[in-house]
Structure formats: C-alpha cells, structure tokens
C-alpha positions as CSV (number, residue, x, y, z in Angstrom):
1,X,43.7,145.8,121.8
2,X,46.7,147.8,123.0
3,X,44.8,150.8,124.3
4,X,43.9,151.0,128.2
5,X,40.3,151.6,127.2
6,X,40.1,148.4,125.2
7,X,41.7,146.3,127.9
8,X,39.0,147.4,130.3
9,X,36.1,146.7,127.9
10,X,33.5,144.4,129.4
11,X,30.9,143.1,126.9
12,X,27.5,142.4,128.4
13,X,25.8,139.1,127.4
14,X,22.4,140.7,126.8
15,X,24.0,143.3,124.3
16,X,25.9,140.5,122.3
17,X,22.7,138.5,122.2
18,X,20.7,141.6,120.8
19,X,23.3,141.9,118.0
20,X,23.0,138.2,117.2
21,X,26.5,137.5,118.5
22,X,27.7,134.8,121.0
23,X,31.0,135.0,123.0
24,X,33.7,132.2,123.2
25,X,33.3,132.1,126.9
26,X,31.0,133.5,129.6
27,X,33.1,134.9,132.3
28,X,31.3,134.1,135.6
29,X,32.2,137.1,137.9
30,X,30.7,135.8,141.2
31,X,29.7,137.7,144.4
32,X,33.2,138.4,145.5
33,X,34.4,139.5,142.1
34,X,31.4,141.8,141.7
35,X,31.1,143.2,145.2
36,X,34.2,142.8,147.3
37,X,36.4,145.8,146.9
38,X,39.7,143.7,147.1
39,X,38.5,140.9,144.8
40,X,37.2,143.5,142.1
41,X,41.0,143.9,141.3
42,X,41.1,140.1,140.4
43,X,38.2,140.7,138.1
44,X,39.8,143.6,136.3
45,X,43.0,141.6,136.0
46,X,41.1,138.8,134.2
47,X,39.4,141.3,132.0
48,X,42.6,142.9,130.9
49,X,44.1,139.4,130.2
50,X,41.0,138.3,128.2
51,X,41.1,141.4,126.1
52,X,44.8,141.2,125.7
53,X,44.7,137.8,124.1
54,X,41.6,138.8,122.0
55,X,39.1,136.3,123.6
56,X,35.5,137.0,123.0
57,X,34.0,137.0,126.3
58,X,30.9,138.4,128.0
59,X,29.5,138.8,131.5
60,X,26.0,138.5,132.6
61,X,26.0,141.7,134.7
62,X,22.8,142.3,136.8
63,X,21.4,139.0,135.3
64,X,24.0,137.0,137.3
65,X,23.2,136.0,140.8
66,X,24.8,133.9,143.4
67,X,25.4,130.2,142.4
68,X,23.9,129.1,145.7
69,X,27.1,127.6,147.0
70,X,26.8,129.3,150.4
71,X,23.2,128.4,150.9
72,X,23.9,124.7,150.1
73,X,26.9,124.5,152.3
74,X,24.9,126.0,155.2
75,X,22.3,123.3,154.7
76,X,19.5,125.3,152.8
77,X,19.0,123.0,149.8
78,X,15.8,124.8,148.8
79,X,17.3,128.1,148.5
80,X,20.3,126.5,146.6
81,X,18.0,125.0,144.0
82,X,16.0,128.4,143.6
83,X,19.1,130.2,143.0
84,X,20.6,127.6,140.7
85,X,17.5,127.3,138.6
86,X,17.5,131.0,138.1
87,X,21.0,131.0,136.8
88,X,20.5,127.9,134.7
89,X,17.4,129.5,133.0
90,X,19.5,132.5,132.3
91,X,22.6,130.5,130.8
92,X,20.4,128.2,128.8
93,X,18.4,131.1,127.5
94,X,21.7,132.5,126.0
95,X,22.8,129.1,124.9
96,X,26.0,129.3,126.9
97,X,28.4,126.4,126.3
98,X,31.6,127.4,128.1
99,X,31.9,129.2,131.6
100,X,35.1,130.5,133.2
101,X,35.2,131.8,136.7
102,X,37.9,132.9,139.1
103,X,35.9,131.4,142.2
104,X,36.5,127.7,143.1
105,X,33.2,127.7,144.8
106,X,31.3,128.9,141.6
107,X,33.5,126.7,139.7
108,X,32.6,123.5,141.7
109,X,29.0,124.4,141.9
110,X,28.4,125.1,138.2
111,X,30.5,122.2,137.1
112,X,29.4,119.5,139.4
113,X,25.9,120.5,140.9
114,X,24.3,122.3,137.9
115,X,24.0,119.2,135.6
116,X,21.6,117.5,137.9
117,X,19.3,120.6,137.4
118,X,19.6,120.9,133.8
119,X,22.7,123.1,133.5
120,X,25.4,121.5,131.4
121,X,28.3,123.4,130.4
122,X,32.1,123.3,130.1
123,X,33.5,124.9,133.0
124,X,37.0,126.1,133.8
125,X,38.6,127.7,136.7
126,X,40.5,130.8,135.6
127,X,43.9,128.9,136.4
128,X,43.0,126.3,133.8
129,X,42.2,128.9,131.2
130,X,45.3,130.9,131.9
131,X,47.4,127.6,131.7
132,X,45.9,127.0,128.2
133,X,46.6,130.5,127.0
134,X,50.2,130.2,128.2
135,X,50.8,126.7,126.6
136,X,49.3,128.1,123.3
137,X,51.7,131.0,123.3
138,X,48.8,133.6,123.5
139,X,49.9,134.8,126.9
140,X,53.5,135.6,127.3
141,X,55.0,137.1,130.4
142,X,57.6,139.7,129.4
143,X,61.1,139.0,130.8
144,X,59.8,136.7,133.4
145,X,57.4,139.2,134.7
146,X,57.3,141.6,137.5
147,X,57.8,138.9,140.2
148,X,61.0,137.4,138.4
149,X,63.2,135.7,141.0
150,X,60.8,136.2,144.0
151,X,59.7,133.4,146.2
152,X,56.1,132.6,145.8
153,X,54.2,129.9,147.7
154,X,50.7,128.7,146.5
155,X,47.9,128.0,148.7
156,X,45.6,125.2,147.4
157,X,41.9,126.0,147.6
158,X,39.8,123.0,148.9
159,X,37.3,123.4,146.1
160,X,40.0,123.5,143.5
161,X,42.4,120.9,144.8
162,X,40.9,118.2,146.8
163,X,37.4,118.7,145.2
164,X,38.3,118.8,141.6
165,X,42.0,117.8,141.5
166,X,43.3,121.0,139.9
167,X,46.8,121.1,141.2
168,X,49.0,121.6,138.1
169,X,47.3,124.6,136.4
170,X,47.9,127.3,139.0
171,X,51.6,126.1,139.4
172,X,51.9,126.1,135.6
173,X,50.8,129.8,135.8
174,X,53.4,130.7,138.5
175,X,56.2,129.0,136.5
176,X,55.5,131.3,133.7
177,X,56.4,134.1,136.1
178,X,60.1,132.9,136.4
179,X,59.8,133.0,140.1
180,X,60.9,130.5,142.6
181,X,58.0,128.3,143.7
182,X,58.3,127.2,147.3
183,X,55.6,124.6,148.6
184,X,54.3,124.7,152.1
185,X,54.5,121.6,154.3
186,X,50.9,120.9,153.7
187,X,50.1,121.3,150.0
188,X,48.3,119.7,147.1
189,X,46.0,117.0,148.4
190,X,47.3,117.4,151.8
191,X,46.7,121.2,151.7
192,X,45.0,122.9,154.8
193,X,41.7,124.7,154.4
194,X,42.1,128.5,154.8
195,X,39.3,128.4,157.2
196,X,36.5,129.9,155.2
197,X,35.0,127.1,153.2
198,X,31.7,125.3,153.9
199,X,30.0,128.8,154.5
200,X,32.5,129.4,157.4
201,X,33.1,132.7,155.8
202,X,29.9,134.1,157.0
203,X,30.0,133.1,160.5
204,X,31.9,133.7,163.7
205,X,34.6,131.1,164.5
206,X,33.7,128.3,166.9
207,X,35.8,127.9,170.1
208,X,39.2,126.7,169.7
209,X,42.9,127.1,170.5
210,X,43.9,129.0,167.1
211,X,42.1,130.4,163.9
212,X,42.6,128.1,161.0
213,X,43.8,131.0,158.8
214,X,46.6,132.0,161.4
215,X,47.8,128.3,161.3
216,X,47.8,128.4,157.6
217,X,49.6,131.8,157.1
218,X,52.2,130.5,159.6
219,X,52.9,127.7,157.2
220,X,53.2,130.1,154.3
221,X,55.5,132.6,156.2
222,X,57.8,129.6,157.1
223,X,58.5,129.1,153.5
224,X,60.2,132.4,153.3
225,X,58.1,133.6,150.5
226,X,57.3,137.2,150.0
227,X,54.2,136.5,147.9
228,X,51.4,134.2,148.8
229,X,49.5,133.2,145.7
230,X,45.8,132.3,145.9
231,X,43.1,131.3,143.4
232,X,40.0,131.8,145.4
233,X,38.3,134.9,146.9
234,X,37.7,133.3,150.3
235,X,41.3,132.1,150.4
236,X,42.7,135.5,149.4
237,X,40.6,137.3,152.2
238,X,41.7,134.7,154.8
239,X,45.4,134.7,154.0
240,X,45.4,138.5,153.7
241,X,44.0,138.7,157.3
242,X,46.5,136.2,158.5
243,X,49.2,138.4,157.0
244,X,47.7,141.4,158.8
245,X,47.5,139.4,162.1
246,X,51.3,138.9,161.8
247,X,52.0,142.6,161.0
248,X,53.7,141.5,157.8
249,X,51.8,143.6,155.2
250,X,54.9,145.5,154.4
251,X,56.9,142.5,153.6
252,X,54.3,139.8,152.1
253,X,51.8,140.3,149.4
254,X,48.8,138.1,149.0
255,X,47.8,138.0,145.2
256,X,45.6,136.2,143.0
257,X,47.1,134.2,140.0
258,X,45.4,136.6,137.6
259,X,46.9,139.6,139.4
260,X,50.4,138.1,139.2
261,X,50.1,137.4,135.5
262,X,48.4,140.8,134.6
263,X,51.5,142.6,136.2
264,X,53.7,140.9,133.7
265,X,51.9,140.9,130.4
266,X,50.2,144.4,130.5
C-alpha cells in the first residue's frame, strides 16, 4: 500500500459485489465530497488514509444520491423520503452494515432518520473512525505531523456536536498532530453555528446586522490560531469565506481533520 497509485485506489461497491466480496465499511462521499472542488480534497485525504491503514472500503459511485437532508430541513418531507428510500434500497441491496461519512449532515440523517424508513446501519462520522484508528495504533502521525507546534482551533459542527454529542473524537484527532489546540469562547455544546445549517447554505441571508459566519470567524481569529479545523463541508465553506472576508487567507488556513492527518501520515 505504499505506492501513490494504491493510495488513490477507490473500489466501487458494484464491482466488489460482482466479485462476491463485501467491504468493511461503505464510505459515503456525500454531495459536497463528490461535486465541490474544495471538498473533493477532503474525500481524497480520506481515501488515502483508508488505503494507508488497509481498511477494505468501497463507495457507491453513481448509485449514491443525496441523503435528502437539505430537502427535509427546507420542509419538503416528501422529497426527503423519496431520496432516503432510494438510498436505503441500494444500501440494503448490498447488505451494507457499516457506513462512514465526512459530512455531519449525511451522518445525522443516515444514523438518526433512516432507521424509521428501514435503513439500519452502524454509522460513523470520519472523526470517530480516525480516532479509532489512532487509538488502535493503525494510524500514526510521523514526528507530530506537518502542523506540530502550530495553534489550531476547532469549530464544532451543529450536527456533529449538539445533535449527536460528538465532541471528543475530533479533538483526539487534533491531539495526535502534536499541535496546540486553542478553544474558541463558544465551543462544544455552546458552539456557534457557521450559518449554513438547516438548508441556509442554499439561500440568501436574511436581513440582519452581521453574517453568522463573520461572527464565527472573528471568534476563531481571536484565538490567535493559524489553522481553523473543521469537520463538515458546510462549515469548511463558511469558515473559508469568513477568512477571505477578513483578508487573512495568507495567514490562516481552514482545513478538514482528514486533510490535517493526511499531511502527517502520508
């Protein structure tokens, strides 16, 4: 698994099934991970890590559709159920038991809302899987990683934190980097939304005094961190836009947990 070609290998679920094989996990890529140019880099970071540790995984490819989360949050329950049932039929058809995704919105929907529609799986956010791999000694960051000694602040995603109580996993991943974790004033259960949740990502902001992501990035910058860590495609976009708004792109990077780890282990 040492060659670059092997690290970029992405098995398709349909191909494995045709060979009578099944993966340890299904990597649910999500809309952002598939189509957003910036978040594709997070997908590739996860692929490299999964291949590096030798985990047997597969993706659905063209068979994967949106989980239905944006439709549900926007109030279209009918469209949500159509999308959800299509995905559940596909997952159940392959006998999928374990799903890992880098998107808290996909994570929350598949974990908490698919069971009522017949989709019962063990669902992990990628921060939880990365924490497990680190704890098991399968994933080691060489010499503290590329971010050793740097100040990093972590932005809690609403659907990861308050909705599912996942606070420790992403911080455990950051601790493996041997960096200095500096918390924002509002963090963990008191964390502030990036401004994109509840389908707000796809509509213009309502009238107010300040954009939510500007408020949030000001809190991040106030920590003195030169890296803002995120674990959600929406949060990554909003925090990146906030950094650009403050003209701090040259000094402050906004990166996903998988990107931070991949830089140190590969």
